[in-house]
N, C-alpha and C positions, 0 to 999 in steps of 0.2 A: 257281825265279827268279820273282819277282813283277814283273809288268808295271805300270809307272806309267801310270795312266789320266789323261788330260787332257781338259778341255773337256766334262765331262758336263753335259748340259742338264737342269735340274730341270723335268721335264714328266711328267705321269701317263701310264701305259701306256694305249694305245688300240687298238681293233681297226680303226680307219678305214683305215689304210694299212699295208702289210707292212713289216717291218724287213729291211733287206739289209745286207750287209757288203762293203766294198771293201778289197782288199789291193793295194798298189802295191809290187812287188818290185824294188828297185834294187840296184846293186852295193855300195852302202854301207849303206843302211838299208831296212827294210820298213815302210811307212806303213800303218796300220790305221785303219779308220773304220766306224762303224755309223750308218746313216741310216734315217729314216722319212720318206718323202716328200722334202722339201727340207731337213728338219731333221737336223743332225748330232747324234746322241745322245752319242757319245764318239769320241775319236781318240787315237792314240798312235803311237809308232814303236819298233822294235827294230833292233839291229844285225845286218846280214846275215851278217857273218863269225863270229858266235857260233854258227852252225848249219851243220854239215857237210852235211846233207841237207835237202831242202825239207820233208819230213815233220816234222822237228823244229821248223822255223819255223812250220809250220801248226798244230802242237799248241800252241805258245805263242800263236798267234793265236786259237785256240779258247778258251784260258784267259782271254785278254783279253776276248773276246766274252761269255763266261759271267759274268765278274766285272762288266763294264760294264753288261750288261743287268740283272743283279740290282740293282746300285746305282741304276739308273734306274727300277726298278719293273717290269721286264719279266721274262718267262720265256724261257729259251733256245729253247723251242719256237716262240716268235714270230719267230725269225730264219728267214726264208723262203728266202734264196738267198745265195750267196757269189760275188763276182767277183774275179778276179786279173788284174792288169796286170803285164806284164814286158817288158823290152827284148829285141829280137832277132826272128828269123824263126821263126814259130810254125806248126806243122802244125795246121790248124784242126780236122781230124777227131779227133785224139787229144790236142790241146794239148801236143804234144811240142816242147820247145825245140830247134830245129834249128841255129841259128847266132846267136851273139852275141859281143860283145867281152868281156863280163864273165860271171861265173857259168859258166865252162866246165865245172866239175865237175858241173853240173846238166843238161848236155846229154843228150838221149836219154831223159829221164824224162817219163812221161805224167802231166801235171799234173791232168787230169780225175780220174784214178784216185786220185792222192794226196789231192786236196782232198776228194773224196767220202768216202774212207775215214776221214778225220779229222773232217769236219763232219757227214756224213750228210745233206746238203742238196743241192738243185740247184746246180750250179756253172757258171761261165762264165769263159773265159780270153780275154784281149785284149792285143794289142801295146800297150806303154806310151804311145806317141805317139798312137795311136788313142784310148786311154783318156783322155788329157789333152784331146784334141779333143772327145770326147764330154762330158767334165766341163765344159769351157768352153761348149759348145753348150747344155747344159741348166741350168747353175748360175752361169755367169759374167755379166759385165756386158754382154756382147754375144751374147745367146742367138739361135740360128738353127737351122733344120732343115737348112740347107746351109752347112757351115763347114769351112774348112781351117786347121789349126794347125801352125805351124812351131816346132820346138824348136831354139834356137840355143845351142850350147855347144861342147864339144870336137868334136862332129860336128854335122850338121844332120839332124834327124829330122822326120817329118811325119805327120799324121793327117788323114784325109778323112772327113767326115760328109755323107751324102746321104740326104735323107728322114728325118733324125733317127737314122740308124744308121751305124755305122762300116763303111768299105769295106776289107776285108782283102786282097782279090784272090785269084786262083786259086792263087798260089804263096806267099801270105803276105807279099807285097812291096807291097801297095797303100799309097799314101801315102809311099813312100820318096823324097821330093822331094830329099833330100840327094844322090841319085845321078842327078838330072837333069843332062844335059850342057849346060853354058852356054859352053864354049870348045872350039873344034874345030881349032885350029891345031896344027902339029907340035910346038910348044913348050908345049902345054897341060899343066898340072900333073897329076900322078898322084894320084888319090884314095887313101885308105887301103885301099880295096877292090881297088886295082890298076888301075882303069880311068882313062882320061884325061879331063880337062875337067869333072869332076863339080862340082856346086855346093859340096859339102862341102870340096873342096880350096881353095876361095876364100872361103867364108863361115863355115867352122868356125873355132874359135879358133886352131888352128895355121896355117890358111890366111891369116888376118888378120895374124898376126905375120909371115908370109912376105911378104905384100904390103908391110908397113911396111919390112921389111929391104930389099926390092927398090927401093922409092922412095928410101930413105935412100942406097943405093948409087948411084943414078942422079943424085941432086941434091946440090949443094954448099950448099944452103940450111941455115941453122941450124935445129936442132930439139931440143926437150927429150928426145926419144927417143934421141939419140946418147949421152946420159949414163946410159942404163939398160942394164945387162948382161943381166939376165933379163927381156927384153921379153915382156909378156903383153897379151892383148886388153883387160884391165882398165886397164893402164897406158897403153895407146894411147888409151882412152876418156878417162882423166884428162888426158893431154896435149892431146887435142882440146878438152876443156872449158876448158883453160887458154889456148887460143888458138893452139896449135901448128898451123901450116898443113899440114905433111906428115901429121900425125895426122888432121887433118880430111879430108884427101884420101883417106886409107885408109878412113875411115868412109863417105865418099860412094861410093867404089869398091865397098865391100862392099854398100852399099844398092843399087847398080846391078845387081850380080850377083843379089841377091835379087829385085829388081823383074823381071828377065828370067825367072827361074824361076817367079815367081808368075803372070806373064802366060801362060807356057806352060800351067801347071796350070789357070788360069782359063778358057782356051779349051777345055779338056777337061771339067772338072767344073763350071765356072760357079758357084762358091760365092757365097753372099750376103755372107759375112764371111771374111776371112783374118786370123788372129791370130798374133802373134809372141811367143814366150816363151822361157824359159831364161836362162842366165847372161850371154849376149852380146847385150844389147840397147842397149849404150852408155848405160845409165842410164835408158832408157825415158822416160816422161813427166816424170820428176823433173829432167832436165837439158836444157839447150839442145842439146847434142850428140845426145842420144837423140831429141829432137823433130825435129831436122834429119835424122837417120837415117831416121825414119819418113816424113818429107816427101819425101825423095829416093826411097824405095821406091815411094811412091804416084805420084810423077812419072814414074818409069821404067816402071811398069806401065801408066800412062795413055798414055805415048808409044808403047808397043809393041802396045797392045790395041785391039780393036774398041771403038767408042765406048760401046756398051751395057755393056761390062765396065770399061773405063777410067774411066768417069764415075760408075758406080753401085756397084761393089764396095767394101765397107768394109774397109780395112786398118788394123789397130790393134794395140796391145799387149794381151796376155792379162792377166787380172785375178786368177786363182785361185792363182797361185804353185805351191808344192809340193803343194797339196791337189788339183790338177786330176786327176792320175792315179788317186788313191784314189776321188775322187767319180765319175770316169768308169767305173772298174771296178764300183762299186756300181750305177751306172745300167745298165751292160751286163748285170749279173746280173738286174736287174729286167726288162729287155727279153727275156732268154732264159727266165726262169722264168715270166713272166706273159703271154707272147704268145699 
């Protein structure tokens, strides 16, 4: 199988900075990239479900690296390190995938061993949210040595960077902001993990739909959402953008939950920057709904936080999109290989 290479940069081989590789392993696709400094030499992606075992995917990744490096005028020997980002709880000592919603067939595999046997290079493994945070901290529009990144999608993930390095924690759960408790009542929703009141149960895509359904049931007010059978967070965003008052209330409610969680985290890690990424940003900067969503998060954080945090912390949308994890994995490989 030939891997289609995209975005090769026509630049001569140089010894000034090492070449590193980033691999972002997702449930649907594996994103691959080769970097020298801040320059992406080449990038591509392959489908995860085409490979039964991680070793098979890594062999294909090596083929891509060899082909791309040759095309760009490099030798494979110039590849100095390989970084892997993947979702789930990772045992840091062995890079064993301990727990994840996807890739269950890959649980219990030592990824350090698999990567090193295929590439024969120094390797580093990092949680995907931490990788995305590191990518944004180093290569995004809001660079910072102290940064927190929230991924808003089906669930709510998080990555924390302190002193330019990701915080994984003693048990691999550092930055799991989706499991911060933001509701304590007896009627608090159950998170997918089984615990009550977690942020993910309110600000994940399913939680947002549930909020909309509850508000629709409580109100007799007209709403575009009453005409939608398969309600999704995207359709809620569209309704809010069209002026639907209940949809707009859902967006604001979601922002308040996120502002609460950010305030909690800010008083512990005190980041310089907090970034929001993923599929559920209600349009981001491109829509009035997205801009209002961001403004409400900032207001709630400021309302609950000490003045030094509430007035100085920068909260914004992420800028790197799907490249963040791959770039962060490559950066982490550099940190491990050349420290």
